[in-house]
C-alpha positions as CSV (number, residue, x, y, z in Angstrom):
1,M,-214.3,134.3,59.2
2,T,-212.9,130.5,59.3
3,H,-209.4,129.7,57.8
4,P,-207.7,125.9,57.4
5,G,-206.2,126.0,60.8
6,S,-209.8,126.0,62.1
7,Q,-210.2,122.6,61.2
8,P,-209.2,119.6,63.3
9,V,-205.4,118.1,62.1
10,E,-206.0,115.3,59.9
11,R,-205.0,111.4,62.1
12,Q,-203.5,108.4,60.8
13,L,-204.8,106.2,63.1
14,P,-205.3,102.6,63.4
15,T,-208.1,102.0,64.5
16,Q,-212.0,103.1,64.5
17,E,-211.7,103.1,68.6
18,S,-208.7,104.8,68.1
19,R,-210.6,107.7,66.6
20,D,-213.0,108.1,69.1
21,L,-210.5,108.0,71.6
22,L,-209.2,111.2,70.2
23,A,-212.3,112.6,69.0
24,L,-213.3,112.5,72.7
25,V,-210.4,113.9,74.0
26,R,-211.0,117.1,72.0
27,D,-214.6,117.6,72.8
28,L,-212.7,116.9,76.3
29,T,-210.3,119.6,75.8
30,A,-212.7,121.9,74.1
31,R,-215.1,122.2,77.2
32,E,-213.1,121.7,80.2
33,I,-209.7,122.9,79.7
34,R,-208.6,125.6,76.6
35,P,-211.3,128.0,77.8
36,Q,-209.7,128.4,81.0
37,A,-206.3,127.7,79.9
38,A,-204.8,131.3,79.9
39,E,-206.2,132.1,83.0
40,E,-205.7,129.5,84.9
41,E,-202.1,129.3,83.6
42,D,-202.1,133.4,84.5
43,A,-203.1,132.1,88.6
44,G,-200.7,129.8,88.9
45,H,-203.5,127.6,89.6
46,F,-202.8,123.6,90.0
47,P,-205.4,122.0,87.9
48,R,-206.3,118.9,89.9
49,E,-209.7,118.6,89.3
50,V,-209.0,118.0,85.4
51,F,-206.5,115.7,86.1
52,A,-209.5,113.4,88.5
53,L,-211.2,113.8,85.1
54,L,-208.8,112.3,82.8
55,S,-209.0,109.3,84.9
56,T,-212.4,108.8,85.2
57,S,-212.1,109.0,81.8
58,G,-209.6,106.4,81.1
59,L,-207.3,108.7,79.9
60,L,-204.8,108.7,83.0
61,G,-203.4,105.2,81.8
62,L,-203.2,105.2,78.2
63,P,-200.4,102.8,77.0
64,Y,-200.3,100.4,79.8
65,P,-202.6,96.7,80.1
66,Q,-206.5,96.8,80.6
67,E,-205.9,94.3,83.2
68,Y,-204.7,96.2,85.7
69,G,-206.7,99.8,84.6
70,G,-204.8,100.8,81.6
71,G,-206.0,101.4,78.5
72,D,-205.0,98.9,76.1
73,Q,-203.9,101.2,73.4
74,P,-200.7,102.0,71.5
75,Y,-197.9,104.9,72.2
76,E,-199.0,105.7,68.4
77,V,-202.1,106.6,69.5
78,Y,-201.3,107.8,73.3
79,L,-199.0,110.2,72.1
80,Q,-201.7,111.9,69.7
81,V,-203.4,112.1,72.6
82,L,-200.8,113.8,74.5
83,E,-200.5,116.5,71.6
84,E,-204.0,117.7,71.7
85,L,-203.7,118.0,75.3
86,A,-200.7,120.0,75.0
87,A,-202.1,121.8,72.5
88,A,-204.8,122.9,74.7
89,R,-202.8,123.1,77.9
90,L,-198.9,122.6,78.7
91,T,-199.7,121.9,82.2
92,V,-202.1,119.4,81.5
93,G,-200.6,117.9,78.4
94,L,-197.0,117.8,80.3
95,G,-198.5,116.3,83.3
96,V,-199.9,113.2,81.5
97,S,-196.7,112.1,80.5
98,V,-194.5,112.9,83.5
99,H,-197.5,110.6,85.4
100,T,-196.9,108.2,82.7
101,L,-193.3,108.2,83.2
102,A,-193.7,108.1,87.3
103,C,-195.9,104.5,86.5
104,H,-193.7,103.0,83.9
105,A,-191.0,101.5,86.4
106,L,-193.5,99.6,88.3
107,A,-195.6,98.5,85.3
108,E,-192.5,97.4,82.9
109,F,-190.0,96.3,85.7
110,G,-192.6,95.1,89.2
111,S,-193.8,91.9,90.0
112,K,-196.7,90.5,89.3
113,Q,-198.0,91.2,93.1
114,Q,-196.9,94.4,92.8
115,R,-198.1,95.6,89.2
116,T,-201.7,93.8,90.7
117,E,-201.5,95.5,93.9
118,H,-200.3,98.8,92.7
119,L,-201.1,99.5,89.5
120,P,-205.5,100.0,88.6
121,V,-204.7,102.9,91.2
122,M,-202.5,104.8,89.7
123,L,-204.3,103.8,86.7
124,S,-207.2,105.0,87.2
125,G,-208.0,105.6,90.6
126,G,-208.1,109.2,90.9
127,V,-204.5,109.4,92.1
128,L,-201.3,111.4,90.3
129,G,-197.5,110.5,89.9
130,A,-194.6,112.4,89.9
131,Y,-190.7,110.9,88.8
132,C,-188.0,111.5,91.0
133,L,-184.6,111.5,89.4
134,S,-182.6,114.6,88.8
135,E,-181.2,116.4,92.2
136,P,-179.9,119.8,92.8
137,A,-176.0,118.5,91.6
138,S,-177.1,115.5,89.2
139,G,-179.0,116.8,86.1
140,S,-177.7,115.4,83.3
141,D,-174.8,113.8,84.8
142,A,-178.6,111.2,86.7
143,A,-176.0,108.5,87.2
144,S,-174.3,110.6,90.0
145,L,-176.4,110.6,92.1
146,V,-176.2,111.0,95.4
147,T,-179.8,110.3,96.9
148,R,-179.2,107.1,100.0
149,A,-181.8,104.5,100.5
150,A,-179.9,102.4,103.0
151,R,-181.2,98.8,104.2
152,E,-182.9,99.4,107.4
153,G,-184.6,95.9,109.0
154,D,-187.0,94.2,106.2
155,G,-187.0,98.2,104.1
156,W,-185.4,101.0,103.5
157,S,-184.5,104.5,104.7
158,I,-183.9,107.2,102.2
159,S,-182.2,110.3,102.9
160,G,-181.1,113.0,100.2
161,T,-183.2,115.5,97.6
162,K,-184.8,115.3,94.3
163,A,-184.7,118.9,91.7
164,W,-186.9,119.3,89.5
165,I,-189.8,117.4,90.5
166,T,-192.9,118.0,88.3
167,H,-195.8,117.0,89.9
168,G,-194.0,117.6,93.6
169,G,-196.2,118.1,96.4
170,V,-199.3,117.3,95.3
171,A,-198.2,113.7,93.6
172,D,-199.6,110.9,95.8
173,F,-196.8,108.8,94.6
174,Y,-193.5,109.0,93.4
175,S,-190.9,106.9,91.3
176,V,-187.4,107.3,93.2
177,L,-184.0,106.1,92.1
178,A,-181.9,106.4,95.0
179,R,-177.8,105.0,95.1
180,T,-178.2,101.5,97.1
181,G,-174.5,100.7,96.1
182,V,-171.7,101.6,95.0
183,Q,-171.2,105.5,92.6
184,G,-172.0,105.2,89.3
185,P,-175.0,103.5,87.1
186,R,-174.9,100.3,89.2
187,G,-175.5,101.0,92.3
188,I,-178.7,102.6,91.9
189,T,-182.0,101.0,93.0
190,A,-185.8,102.3,92.0
191,F,-188.9,102.7,94.8
192,L,-192.0,103.6,94.9
193,V,-192.9,105.9,97.5
194,P,-196.4,107.4,99.0
195,G,-197.0,110.7,98.8
196,D,-197.9,111.1,102.3
197,T,-194.8,108.5,103.2
198,E,-193.6,110.5,107.0
199,G,-190.5,112.4,106.6
200,L,-191.2,113.5,102.6
201,S,-191.9,117.1,102.1
202,A,-191.7,119.2,99.6
203,A,-189.8,122.9,99.4
204,V,-191.5,125.9,98.1
205,P,-192.5,125.4,94.4
206,E,-190.2,127.1,91.6
207,R,-190.9,130.8,90.0
208,K,-190.8,130.1,86.2
209,M,-191.3,131.5,82.8
210,G,-194.0,129.3,81.9
211,M,-196.0,126.2,83.3
212,K,-196.9,128.4,86.0
213,G,-199.5,126.2,86.9
214,S,-198.1,123.2,87.0
215,P,-195.8,122.7,90.0
216,T,-192.1,122.2,90.2
217,A,-190.5,121.5,93.5
218,Q,-187.6,119.9,95.3
219,M,-188.5,117.3,97.5
220,H,-186.5,116.4,100.4
221,F,-186.4,112.5,101.8
222,D,-185.9,113.0,105.6
223,G,-185.5,109.1,107.0
224,V,-188.5,108.3,104.3
225,R,-188.9,104.5,105.6
226,V,-189.7,102.1,102.8
227,P,-190.8,98.6,103.1
228,D,-188.6,96.1,100.7
229,E,-192.0,95.7,98.8
230,R,-191.7,98.8,97.3
231,R,-188.5,98.1,96.0
232,I,-188.8,97.9,92.1
233,G,-187.0,95.0,90.1
234,D,-183.7,94.1,91.4
235,E,-181.1,96.0,93.8
236,G,-179.2,97.7,91.4
237,Q,-181.0,97.8,88.4
238,G,-182.9,101.0,88.7
239,F,-180.5,103.5,86.7
240,S,-181.3,101.0,83.0
241,I,-185.0,101.6,84.7
242,A,-184.7,105.2,84.1
243,L,-182.9,105.3,80.7
244,S,-185.5,103.4,79.5
245,A,-188.3,105.5,80.7
246,L,-186.7,107.9,80.1
247,D,-186.8,106.9,76.2
248,A,-190.3,106.8,76.2
249,G,-190.8,109.9,77.9
250,R,-188.8,111.5,75.9
251,L,-191.9,110.8,73.1
252,G,-193.7,112.2,75.4
253,I,-192.0,115.8,75.0
254,A,-191.7,115.3,71.7
255,A,-196.0,115.2,71.7
256,C,-195.9,117.8,73.6
257,A,-194.0,120.3,71.8
258,I,-195.6,119.5,68.5
259,G,-199.1,120.0,69.9
260,V,-198.2,123.8,71.5
261,A,-197.1,124.6,68.3
262,Q,-199.8,123.7,66.6
263,A,-201.9,125.8,69.0
264,A,-198.8,128.1,67.7
265,L,-199.9,128.4,64.3
266,D,-203.5,128.3,64.8
267,E,-203.3,131.5,66.5
268,G,-200.7,133.1,63.7
269,L,-203.8,131.2,60.9
270,R,-206.4,132.6,62.7
271,Y,-205.0,136.5,63.4
272,T,-203.1,137.0,60.1
273,A,-206.8,135.9,58.5
274,E,-208.7,138.2,60.3
275,R,-206.4,141.0,60.4
276,Q,-206.2,143.8,57.7
277,Q,-204.0,145.9,56.3
278,F,-203.7,147.7,53.7
279,G,-207.2,146.8,52.9
280,R,-206.7,143.1,52.9
281,P,-205.8,140.3,55.5
282,I,-202.7,140.5,56.2
283,A,-202.4,136.3,55.2
284,D,-202.5,137.5,52.0
285,F,-198.9,138.9,51.7
286,Q,-196.4,136.7,50.5
287,G,-194.0,137.0,53.3
288,L,-196.1,136.1,56.0
289,R,-197.8,133.5,53.8
290,F,-194.0,131.8,53.8
291,M,-193.4,131.8,57.6
292,L,-196.9,130.5,57.9
293,A,-196.1,127.3,55.0
294,D,-192.9,126.9,57.3
295,M,-194.4,126.6,60.5
296,A,-196.5,124.0,59.4
297,T,-194.0,122.0,57.5
298,Q,-191.7,122.1,60.7
299,I,-194.8,120.6,62.8
300,E,-195.6,118.3,60.4
301,A,-192.1,116.8,60.1
302,G,-191.8,116.9,63.7
303,R,-195.1,114.7,64.2
304,S,-194.0,112.4,61.1
305,L,-190.9,112.0,64.1
306,Y,-192.8,111.0,66.6
307,L,-194.9,108.7,64.9
308,V,-192.1,106.6,63.4
309,A,-190.6,106.1,67.1
310,A,-193.7,105.3,68.8
311,R,-194.5,102.8,65.8
312,L,-191.0,101.3,66.1
313,R,-191.7,101.3,70.5
314,D,-195.3,99.7,69.4
315,A,-193.8,96.5,67.8
316,G,-191.0,96.2,70.3
317,Q,-188.1,97.4,68.1
318,P,-185.4,99.4,69.8
319,F,-186.2,103.0,69.4
320,S,-184.2,105.4,71.8
321,K,-182.2,106.6,69.1
322,Q,-185.4,107.7,67.1
323,A,-186.9,109.2,70.6
324,A,-183.6,111.8,71.3
325,M,-184.6,112.3,67.5
326,A,-187.8,113.4,67.8
327,K,-187.3,115.3,71.5
328,L,-184.8,116.7,69.8
329,F,-186.4,117.6,66.3
330,C,-189.8,118.8,67.7
331,T,-188.8,121.1,70.9
332,D,-186.5,122.8,68.9
333,A,-189.1,122.9,65.8
334,A,-191.6,124.5,68.9
335,M,-189.3,127.3,69.5
336,R,-189.0,128.6,66.1
337,V,-193.0,127.6,65.6
338,T,-193.8,130.0,69.0
339,T,-190.9,132.8,67.9
340,D,-192.6,133.2,64.4
341,A,-196.1,133.3,66.2
342,V,-195.5,136.3,68.5
343,Q,-193.5,137.8,65.2
344,L,-197.3,137.5,63.3
345,L,-199.1,138.9,65.5
346,G,-196.1,141.9,65.9
347,G,-196.6,144.0,68.9
348,Y,-200.2,142.1,69.8
349,G,-198.0,138.8,70.3
350,Y,-196.1,140.1,72.4
351,T,-198.3,141.4,74.9
352,L,-200.3,138.8,77.7
353,D,-203.6,139.6,75.8
354,F,-203.2,136.9,72.8
355,P,-201.8,133.0,73.7
356,A,-199.1,133.5,71.4
357,E,-196.5,134.9,74.3
358,R,-197.4,131.6,76.4
359,Y,-196.5,129.3,74.3
360,L,-193.3,131.0,73.5
361,R,-192.5,130.5,77.0
362,E,-193.8,127.6,77.3
363,A,-192.3,125.8,74.7
364,K,-188.4,127.1,75.7
365,V,-188.4,124.3,78.9
366,L,-189.5,121.6,76.5
367,Q,-185.7,122.2,75.0
368,I,-184.4,121.1,78.9
369,V,-186.8,118.4,80.3
370,E,-186.2,114.9,79.4
371,G,-182.5,115.5,78.8
372,T,-182.1,119.0,77.4
373,N,-181.4,118.6,74.0
374,Q,-177.1,119.2,74.5
375,I,-177.5,116.0,76.0
376,Q,-179.6,114.4,72.9
377,R,-177.4,115.2,70.8
378,M,-175.1,112.8,72.5
379,V,-177.6,110.1,72.2
380,I,-178.1,110.3,69.0
381,A,-173.7,110.8,67.7
382,R,-173.7,107.9,69.7
383,H,-175.9,105.5,68.2
384,I,-174.6,106.8,64.8
385,A,-171.0,107.0,65.3
386,G,-170.4,104.9,68.5
387,H,-169.4,105.8,71.5
388,E,-166.4,108.1,72.4
389,S,-163.4,107.1,73.0
390,R,-161.9,107.3,76.9
């Protein structure tokens, strides 16, 4: 039996090339990601082979310049690709978003020589990146980080601990924010650190309620030596680099959230079309139809919001407020939609035999990462009402 949700979501893509790209992604996810997603998540399997495939397919550097191995795609297109990947498996979609975030500092603030030397491998060379900003005692208050990079000869020695690092221990490179000067945001500098550098090690991965296939771990820097050529931007510029990356990264999280929500809606549509009660499909009952309508409306609204922000970014206009709004709305919507999907399936929704419970567990983390939704509300309020008086 088919239903409307079994058809691919219609997209408003700017070019035939971008439409072909999305068709390629849908075919790839149907063959290589979705069939084994549930089993591999349950086993905690990190799909390194999938990321290698995405790299060879040109999907790990979509929003970056073609001259450095990227795809030269606008964010409007890149985010819709992320949504498709996350709908198939959040570990993959979020992993691509994190890799893109890890490349941002070098791509946007690195020197021409740095970009030429490092970006081609980062974007299409089969490697995977991670982003090191948060610490055990500085999550939302990122400007209070204490990991320190000290001058040592013609380079730097980095010591400290980073926390909640997606791809921690499996990444090939780390974009690292460390303190090189005074306390506060002005004393932070960005570095590009190879994953095999001596003194860099990962703790045992966190035990999480969802996304079990994506390793999240503390990273320990014990006198990690980095040449000055791997410093990105000026000394003290790191915090502004980090904020710039997070604005773009929040759009990635928003797109991933809508992907998870769409997968949950599709599961709800499938189940309610097939499940018979009182002699007819339960999708015929008005109460459930209204739930499905509300879920679909939340998804469409969220998708429209992240695309508006993406188009602003593509046009070179300020988009920080819209990025925070998109991250807030889309992740809250994903939580509501996945909760309703479990309800639609009744007792089956609470079992591991159906994917609805996995979508619910995965949606929760999206309200936390890349700045909690409480932080997003603070960012939005500052844009619309000004900074708080001190």
